[in-house]
C-alpha positions as CSV (number, residue, x, y, z in Angstrom):
1,M,15.0,-5.7,43.0
2,T,17.1,-6.7,40.0
3,W,15.7,-8.3,36.8
4,F,17.9,-9.9,34.1
5,K,16.0,-9.8,30.8
6,R,16.6,-12.0,27.7
7,Q,15.3,-11.9,24.2
8,A,12.9,-14.9,24.6
9,G,12.5,-14.8,28.4
10,E,13.7,-13.4,31.6
11,L,15.1,-14.5,35.0
12,D,13.1,-13.6,38.1
13,T,14.7,-13.1,41.5
14,S,14.6,-16.8,42.2
15,G,16.8,-17.5,39.1
16,E,14.0,-19.3,37.3
17,R,13.6,-18.5,33.6
18,K,10.2,-17.4,32.5
19,V,9.6,-17.9,28.8
20,R,7.8,-14.9,27.1
21,T,5.7,-16.0,24.2
22,E,3.8,-12.8,23.5
23,G,4.1,-11.8,19.9
24,L,6.0,-14.9,18.9
25,W,3.0,-16.6,17.3
26,V,0.4,-15.3,14.7
27,K,-3.0,-16.8,14.0
28,C,-4.1,-16.9,10.4
29,D,-7.7,-15.8,10.1
30,T,-8.3,-17.8,7.0
31,C,-7.0,-21.3,7.9
32,R,-7.0,-20.8,11.7
33,Q,-3.5,-22.1,11.9
34,I,-1.0,-20.8,14.5
35,I,2.2,-19.7,12.7
36,W,5.7,-19.0,14.2
37,K,6.1,-15.3,13.5
38,K,9.6,-15.6,12.3
39,D,8.5,-18.2,9.7
40,L,5.8,-15.9,8.6
41,E,8.2,-13.0,8.1
42,E,10.7,-15.2,6.2
43,N,7.8,-16.1,3.9
44,L,7.1,-12.4,3.1
45,N,4.2,-12.4,5.5
46,V,2.3,-15.0,3.5
47,C,0.7,-17.9,5.4
48,P,2.7,-21.0,4.7
49,K,-0.4,-23.1,5.2
50,C,-3.1,-21.5,3.1
51,D,-1.2,-18.7,1.2
52,R,-3.2,-15.9,2.7
53,H,-1.4,-12.6,2.2
54,F,-1.1,-10.7,5.5
55,R,-1.1,-6.9,5.4
56,I,2.3,-5.4,5.6
57,D,3.5,-1.9,6.4
58,A,4.9,0.6,4.0
59,R,8.5,0.2,5.0
60,T,8.3,-3.6,4.7
61,R,6.8,-3.2,1.2
62,L,9.7,-1.0,0.1
63,A,12.2,-3.5,1.5
64,Q,10.6,-6.2,-0.5
65,L,10.5,-4.2,-3.8
66,L,13.7,-2.2,-3.8
67,D,17.2,-3.7,-4.1
68,D,19.1,-4.2,-0.8
69,N,16.4,-2.1,1.0
70,E,18.2,1.0,-0.2
71,Y,16.3,4.1,-1.2
72,E,16.1,7.8,-0.9
73,V,12.9,9.2,0.8
74,S,11.4,12.5,-0.3
75,D,8.5,14.7,0.8
76,S,8.6,13.2,4.3
77,N,8.2,16.6,6.0
78,L,4.6,17.2,4.8
79,T,2.0,17.3,7.6
80,S,-1.7,18.1,7.7
81,T,-2.9,21.5,9.0
82,D,-6.2,20.1,10.1
83,P,-8.1,22.6,7.8
84,L,-11.5,22.0,9.3
85,K,-10.5,21.7,12.9
86,F,-12.5,18.5,12.8
87,V,-13.7,16.7,16.0
88,D,-15.8,13.6,16.3
89,L,-15.3,11.3,19.2
90,K,-11.7,12.6,19.2
91,A,-10.1,15.7,17.7
92,Y,-8.5,15.1,14.3
93,S,-5.3,16.7,15.5
94,A,-5.1,14.2,18.3
95,R,-5.6,11.3,15.9
96,L,-2.8,12.6,13.7
97,K,-0.4,12.8,16.6
98,Q,-1.3,9.3,17.7
99,A,-0.9,7.9,14.2
100,Q,2.4,9.7,13.8
101,A,3.6,8.2,17.2
102,D,2.4,4.7,16.3
103,T,3.9,4.6,12.7
104,G,6.9,7.0,12.9
105,L,5.5,8.7,9.7
106,K,4.1,12.2,9.2
107,D,1.2,10.7,7.1
108,A,0.0,7.7,5.3
109,V,2.5,7.4,2.4
110,I,6.2,7.1,1.8
111,N,7.8,8.4,-1.4
112,A,11.0,6.6,-2.2
113,R,13.4,6.5,-5.1
114,G,15.6,3.4,-5.5
115,R,16.4,0.4,-7.8
116,L,14.2,-2.5,-8.6
117,N,16.3,-5.3,-10.1
118,G,18.8,-2.7,-11.1
119,R,16.3,-0.3,-12.7
120,T,15.7,3.1,-11.1
121,V,12.1,3.6,-10.0
122,V,10.0,5.9,-7.9
123,V,7.7,4.2,-5.5
124,S,4.9,5.6,-3.4
125,S,3.9,3.1,-0.7
126,M,0.8,3.7,1.4
127,E,0.6,2.9,5.1
128,Y,-2.7,1.4,6.2
129,A,-1.9,1.7,9.9
130,F,-2.0,5.5,9.6
131,I,-5.7,6.3,10.0
132,G,-6.6,3.4,7.7
133,G,-4.3,4.6,4.9
134,S,-6.9,7.3,4.2
135,M,-6.1,10.0,1.6
136,G,-6.1,13.6,2.8
137,A,-4.3,16.6,1.5
138,V,-0.8,15.3,2.5
139,V,-1.2,11.9,0.8
140,G,-2.6,13.6,-2.3
141,E,0.2,16.1,-2.4
142,A,2.9,13.5,-1.8
143,I,1.7,11.1,-4.5
144,T,1.3,14.0,-6.9
145,R,4.9,15.1,-6.2
146,A,6.1,11.6,-6.8
147,I,4.3,11.5,-10.1
148,E,5.7,14.8,-11.1
149,Q,9.2,13.6,-10.2
150,A,8.7,10.5,-12.4
151,T,7.5,12.7,-15.2
152,E,10.4,15.2,-15.0
153,T,13.1,12.5,-14.7
154,R,11.4,10.0,-17.0
155,V,11.7,7.3,-14.3
156,P,8.9,4.7,-14.0
157,I,6.6,5.0,-11.0
158,V,5.0,2.3,-8.9
159,I,2.2,3.2,-6.4
160,V,1.3,0.6,-3.8
161,S,-2.2,1.2,-2.5
162,A,-3.5,0.2,0.9
163,S,-6.3,2.5,1.9
164,G,-9.8,2.8,3.3
165,G,-10.4,5.8,0.9
166,A,-10.7,9.5,1.3
167,R,-10.0,11.0,4.7
168,M,-13.4,12.3,5.9
169,M,-11.8,14.6,8.5
170,E,-10.6,16.9,5.7
171,G,-13.9,17.0,3.9
172,V,-13.9,18.2,0.3
173,I,-10.2,19.0,0.5
174,S,-9.7,15.2,0.7
175,L,-11.9,14.6,-2.3
176,M,-10.0,17.2,-4.4
177,Q,-7.0,14.9,-4.2
178,L,-8.7,12.5,-6.6
179,A,-8.7,15.0,-9.4
180,K,-5.3,16.4,-8.6
181,I,-3.5,13.0,-8.7
182,S,-5.5,12.0,-11.8
183,A,-4.4,15.2,-13.6
184,A,-0.8,14.5,-12.7
185,L,-1.1,11.0,-14.1
186,A,-2.5,12.4,-17.4
187,C,0.7,14.4,-17.7
188,L,2.7,11.3,-16.9
189,D,0.8,9.4,-19.7
190,E,1.5,12.2,-22.2
191,A,5.2,11.9,-21.3
192,R,5.0,8.1,-22.0
193,V,6.5,7.2,-18.6
194,P,5.2,3.9,-17.2
195,F,3.0,3.7,-14.2
196,I,2.3,0.4,-12.4
197,S,-0.4,0.3,-9.8
198,I,-0.3,-2.3,-7.1
199,L,-3.5,-2.9,-5.2
200,T,-3.2,-4.6,-1.8
201,D,-5.7,-5.5,0.9
202,P,-7.6,-3.2,1.2
203,T,-7.9,-0.7,-1.6
204,T,-11.2,1.1,-1.3
205,G,-13.0,4.4,-1.6
206,G,-11.5,7.4,-3.3
207,V,-8.2,5.7,-3.9
208,T,-9.9,3.0,-6.0
209,A,-12.0,5.7,-7.7
210,S,-8.8,7.5,-8.8
211,F,-5.2,6.6,-9.2
212,A,-5.3,2.9,-8.1
213,M,-7.2,1.9,-11.2
214,L,-5.4,4.3,-13.6
215,G,-2.2,2.3,-14.1
216,D,-0.7,1.2,-17.4
217,L,-0.8,-2.1,-15.5
218,N,-3.1,-2.7,-12.6
219,I,-1.8,-5.6,-10.4
220,A,-3.4,-7.0,-7.2
221,E,-2.2,-9.3,-4.6
222,P,-4.2,-12.5,-4.0
223,G,-7.4,-12.1,-1.9
224,A,-7.2,-8.3,-1.7
225,L,-10.4,-6.4,-1.0
226,I,-10.8,-3.9,-3.8
227,G,-13.8,-1.7,-4.4
228,F,-15.5,1.7,-3.8
229,A,-18.1,1.1,-1.1
230,G,-17.8,-2.0,1.1
231,P,-19.8,-5.2,0.3
232,R,-22.1,-4.8,3.4
233,V,-23.0,-1.2,2.3
234,I,-23.8,-2.5,-1.2
235,E,-25.9,-5.4,0.0
236,Q,-27.9,-3.0,2.2
237,T,-28.4,-0.6,-0.7
238,I,-29.4,-3.0,-3.4
239,R,-31.0,-5.5,-1.0
240,Q,-29.5,-8.4,-2.8
241,K,-26.9,-11.1,-1.8
242,L,-23.6,-10.4,-3.5
243,P,-21.7,-13.2,-5.5
244,Q,-19.2,-15.3,-3.8
245,G,-15.8,-13.5,-3.6
246,F,-17.3,-10.2,-4.7
247,Q,-14.7,-7.4,-4.6
248,R,-11.8,-9.8,-4.1
249,S,-8.9,-9.5,-6.5
250,E,-9.6,-12.8,-8.2
251,F,-13.3,-11.8,-8.9
252,L,-12.1,-8.4,-10.4
253,L,-9.6,-10.2,-12.6
254,E,-12.3,-12.5,-13.9
255,H,-14.5,-9.6,-14.7
256,G,-11.9,-7.5,-16.5
257,M,-11.1,-4.9,-13.8
258,L,-7.5,-6.0,-13.2
259,D,-4.7,-7.0,-15.5
260,A,-3.1,-9.6,-13.2
261,V,-3.2,-11.1,-9.7
262,V,0.4,-11.8,-8.6
263,H,1.7,-13.6,-5.6
264,R,3.9,-11.5,-3.3
265,R,6.8,-13.9,-3.9
266,Q,6.7,-13.1,-7.7
267,L,5.7,-9.4,-7.5
268,K,9.1,-7.8,-7.8
269,S,10.2,-10.0,-10.7
270,Y,6.8,-9.5,-12.4
271,I,7.1,-5.7,-12.1
272,S,10.7,-5.8,-13.5
273,R,9.6,-7.8,-16.5
274,A,6.6,-5.5,-17.1
275,L,8.8,-2.4,-17.1
276,E,11.3,-4.1,-19.5
277,F,8.4,-4.8,-21.8
278,M,7.1,-1.3,-21.5
279,D,10.5,0.1,-22.4
280,Q,10.7,-2.0,-25.5
281,S,7.1,-1.1,-26.5
282,S,7.8,2.6,-26.0
283,V,10.8,2.4,-28.3
284,V,8.9,0.6,-31.0
285,G,6.0,3.1,-30.7
286,R,8.3,6.1,-31.2
287,Q,10.0,4.4,-34.1
288,T,6.7,3.7,-35.7
289,S,5.3,7.2,-35.2
290,A,8.5,8.7,-36.7
């Protein structure tokens, strides 16, 4: 039996075209509107009806931030050794293999060096689809190496967080990454190299408790969930109803936890202007101290 397939449909043996609509439409969970997927992608994966920012993968993020989607990837060969030989409902080693097959990545972050509006930058972009963007030894090591590269070459670094927090399958080894990355950022700060932290939906757990909130500038996308424990856990602990919008980026901005909430459409230009300002401030600071 012969089948002739086409991009948006196929011909069966009777010659009749069957239109395939799977994956062509996306439903927005906020406004409940059905959106043509191509329109959504052309709008940077932001709902054209209600402005909800959909989650995007690490490669798409790099394509949106770096000029002409051109960049050099580093530290992509790092893989977890499953130090605890952890097993719950499924062996951790099996989860890793499945996540690697699904995402095409070794772990939940991509380190890239490219240009942002003509300026050379180092970018670490986290991948939420890889075990919830959780931070284990590999993510901690990769981000630390990116920070060290930025320190040595005096190139600004941008870290895009999208994470459910520390990776419990690696136990205390995962928690150690909080201190390791924070120590690397202290060296970056002493070298007076800019660090811009981008918090996306979601940024929670150990990532929030460490590098995500340590930027010279902490920027979030609209509507992003940001916090340590989740709101349901907090409500059950304190036995109180939380305020409207609690742990969303706008709430954190209002309460002084963020420097800015920036629409995805303006994010690249905002970062570019911020880095230009930081360059000028650094020069003025050095001249003053001299």
